[in-house]
C-alpha positions as CSV (number, residue, x, y, z in Angstrom):
1,X,-11.3,6.5,14.9
2,X,-7.5,6.8,14.5
3,X,-5.4,4.8,16.9
4,X,-1.9,5.9,17.6
5,X,0.9,3.9,19.2
6,X,1.4,4.8,22.8
7,X,4.6,6.4,24.0
8,X,5.5,3.2,25.9
9,X,5.0,1.0,22.8
10,X,7.2,3.3,20.7
11,X,9.8,3.4,23.5
12,X,9.8,-0.4,23.8
13,X,10.3,-0.8,20.0
14,X,13.2,1.6,20.1
15,X,14.8,-0.2,23.1
16,X,14.4,-3.7,21.5
17,X,15.3,-2.8,17.9
18,X,17.4,0.3,18.3
19,X,16.4,3.9,17.9
20,X,16.3,4.1,14.1
21,X,14.7,0.7,13.5
22,X,12.2,1.2,16.3
23,X,11.0,4.5,14.9
24,X,10.9,3.0,11.4
25,X,8.7,0.1,12.5
26,X,6.5,2.4,14.6
27,X,6.0,4.8,11.6
28,X,5.2,1.8,9.3
29,X,2.6,0.6,11.8
30,X,1.0,4.0,11.8
31,X,0.9,4.1,8.0
32,X,-0.7,0.7,7.9
33,X,-3.3,1.8,10.5
34,X,-4.2,4.8,8.4
35,X,-4.4,2.7,5.2
36,X,-6.8,0.2,6.9
37,X,-9.0,3.0,8.2
38,X,-9.2,4.5,4.7
39,X,-10.1,1.2,3.2
40,X,-12.8,0.6,5.8
41,X,-14.3,4.0,5.2
42,X,-14.3,3.6,1.4
43,X,-15.4,0.0,1.3
44,X,-18.2,-0.7,-1.1
45,X,-20.3,-3.9,-1.2
46,X,-20.3,-5.5,-4.7
47,X,-23.4,-7.4,-5.8
48,X,-22.7,-9.7,-8.8
49,X,-25.2,-9.1,-11.7
50,X,-24.4,-12.2,-13.6
51,X,-23.4,-15.6,-12.1
52,X,-19.7,-16.3,-11.7
53,X,-18.2,-18.7,-14.3
54,X,-18.2,-21.6,-11.8
55,X,-21.9,-21.0,-11.1
56,X,-22.8,-21.1,-14.8
57,X,-21.3,-24.5,-15.2
58,X,-23.4,-25.9,-12.5
59,X,-26.7,-24.5,-13.9
60,X,-28.8,-27.0,-15.9
61,X,-28.5,-26.5,-19.7
62,X,-31.5,-25.1,-21.6
63,X,-33.5,-27.6,-23.7
64,X,-32.4,-27.6,-27.3
65,X,-35.7,-29.1,-28.6
66,X,-38.1,-26.8,-30.5
67,X,-41.5,-26.0,-29.0
68,X,-43.3,-27.4,-32.1
69,X,-44.3,-31.1,-31.6
């Protein structure tokens, strides 16, 4: 779902910032919208296989005693 800036929004930017700057900001916004849409489409959930370093420190240590008593 691509969202474009409306004519009125682009016109307001040009009126407030000047023609060149308004068009530059509008074009930048359009590029950002396309980039976010691309990132949303290609997003992959990552499942950690091993605990993070902080998680390992909070885990209880294994017993160092031998099983022979």
